[in-house]
C-alpha positions, -999 to +999 in steps of 0.1 A: +323-420-235+321-407-272+308-374-284+279-385-296+270-403-265+275-373-245+253-355-267+225-380-261+234-377-225+230-338-228+199-341-248+179-365-225+189-341-197+174-313-208+147-329-220+137-342-186+143-304-169+121-289-195+094-316-184+098-313-147+076-281-143+048-298-161+049-330-136+044-303-108+009-301-105+005-317-073+032-294-059+025-274-028-012-277-014-042-255-017-045-223+005-063-225+039-092-199+043-072-187+074-038-184+051-058-162+028-072-140+054-036-129+063-030-116+030-065-102+021-060-068+035-062-046+003-086-016+012-108+002-009-118+045-012-150+030+004-130+018+034-141-018+023-116-039+043-108-015+070-099-038+104-118-031+134-094-010+155-085+030+159-060+054+168-054+093+175-031+117+165-016+120+196-011+083+195+003+088+163+031+114+170+052+087+193+041+057+168+058+080+141+088+093+158+094+057+168+089+040+129+089+069+103+109+098+113+141+087+107+132+085+068+101+109+063+117+135+088+106+151+121+065+158+114+067+143+083+090+165+061+129+169+057+135+131+054+156+110+031+124+101+019+089+114+007+076+144+026+040+139+038+032+170+047+024+203+031+023+212-009-017+222-009-022+244-037+008+235-054+000+209-076-013+229-113+019+252-101+057+242-121+066+230-091+040+204-076+047+193-039+028+157-039+023+150-007-006+130+016-023+167+020-018+180-012-021+147-037-037+114-021-075+115-031-083+089-003-078+087+033-081+048+030-055+048+004-031+061+033-040+037+061-041+008+034-004+018+024+008+020+060-006-012+068+009-030+039+044-015+032+055+003+059+079+010+077+103+002+058+126-018+071+096-041+086+066-038+064+032-050+084+050-049+116+024-019+132-005-031+150-038-018+131-044+004+162-008+017+153-018+019+118-044+044+125-025+060+152+000+068+124-028+078+101-045+100+121-012+113+128-003+122+092-037+137+086-037+157+115-001+173+101-018+183+072-044+199+087-071+175+076-080+163+109-078+182+142-048+178+166-072+158+189-086+133+159-093+098+160-098+078+131-113+044+129-129+022+101-161+044+103-146+073+101-113+072+078-138+066+047-159+097+057-129+124+053-125+143+025-089+146+010-082+178-002-074+165-037-106+142-036-117+153-072-083+154-088-082+126-100-101+125-136-111+088-147-095+087-185-125+070-207-100+052-227-093+029-193-133+027-183-134-011-168-169-015-188-149-008-220-117-029-215-132-058-204-164-058-225-170-091-244-173-087-282 
């Protein structure tokens, strides 16, 4: 094969590889509503998106011990990963301790994060009730709900986190300004 033929062959091969994605419009299929529902699990600060279910801090203590303590430590501190407990009153100091109890503005965010991303090796493996229970337990460790507290989709959005007013929106990033059509 001459060098001219090799160049022509390589050019045609490259053109074919570049054109292939353009012909992939019929690849796959549209997702079904049931498939979309499996991934539509985000939860807003107002509780929109929270599923039915409930859990108590007492139930959460065991779920935490079984699934969370290896990384976050017994009682939510002292582990190899983020501390979850304490830090109240430290955010304005030179050594702020950012925990669920000191930094997070919404209890619903805690549920959402645990439900989607925890436990680390098997995210999403906790049931809805187990997620509510772990949420209640972590909130109870921070003194936000009582040790015998119970949370569900109605009570969780009503919990007032200590740093609820600590996040001030930056006017530069106001959605009304960002997406205003000129």
